[in-house]
C-alpha positions in Angstrom: -71.5 -85.5 -28.7 -67.9 -84.6 -29.5 -65.6 -86.8 -31.6 -63.3 -86.8 -28.4 -65.9 -88.2 -26.2 -67.4 -90.7 -28.8 -63.6 -92.2 -29.3 -62.8 -92.1 -25.5 -66.3 -93.7 -24.6 -65.8 -96.3 -27.3 -62.3 -97.3 -26.4 -63.3 -97.7 -22.7 -66.6 -99.5 -23.5 -64.6 -101.9 -25.7 -62.0 -102.5 -23.2 -64.3 -103.5 -20.4 -66.7 -105.6 -22.7 -63.6 -107.4 -24.3 -62.1 -107.9 -21.3 -65.1 -109.7 -19.6 -66.0 -111.5 -22.6 -62.5 -112.9 -23.4 -61.9 -113.9 -19.9 -65.3 -115.6 -19.5 -64.9 -117.7 -23.2 -61.2 -118.3 -22.6 -62.2 -120.1 -19.2 -65.3 -121.9 -20.9 -63.0 -123.3 -23.4 -59.8 -123.8 -21.6 -60.9 -123.8 -17.8 -58.0 -122.6 -15.6 -54.9 -123.9 -17.2 -51.3 -123.0 -16.9 -51.3 -120.8 -20.0 -54.6 -119.2 -19.3 -53.0 -115.7 -18.9 -51.4 -115.6 -22.3 -54.3 -117.6 -23.8 -56.7 -114.8 -22.6 -54.2 -111.9 -23.7 -54.0 -113.1 -27.1 -57.9 -113.6 -27.1 -58.2 -110.0 -26.0 -55.6 -108.7 -28.4 -57.7 -110.0 -31.1 -61.1 -109.0 -29.7 -60.4 -105.4 -28.6 -59.8 -103.8 -31.8 -62.7 -105.2 -33.6 -65.0 -104.3 -30.6 -63.7 -100.8 -30.8 -64.7 -100.7 -34.3 -68.1 -102.3 -33.8 -69.0 -99.9 -31.2 -67.7 -96.9 -33.0 -70.0 -97.6 -35.9 -72.9 -99.3 -33.9 -73.2 -97.1 -30.7 -75.0 -94.3 -32.5 -77.7 -96.3 -34.4 -78.3 -98.4 -31.3 -79.2 -95.3 -29.4 -81.3 -94.2 -32.1 -83.0 -97.4 -32.3 -83.7 -97.6 -28.2 -84.9 -94.0 -28.5 -87.5 -94.8 -30.9 -88.9 -98.0 -29.3 -89.0 -96.2 -26.1 -91.1 -93.5 -27.5 -93.4 -96.0 -29.1 -93.7 -97.7 -26.0 -94.5 -94.8 -24.0 -97.4 -94.1 -26.6 -98.8 -97.6 -26.0 -99.0 -97.2 -22.4 -101.2 -94.2 -22.6 
């Protein structure tokens, strides 16, 4: 995979993941209050950069681990 692909893929994944998670957690914590959108945007602005960095560093090791686990699972099914 090229670095360009990894960066764009990571940005998209972090964007969608943090949007969904921060909407959910903000709603759980506050309910649908008058300032919901501003509270959610603040939570998202804090979460998005952290998620980007986490996905950037963890995606490849997680993919390798998954491949390893699936290969071992394949062997045990024989």
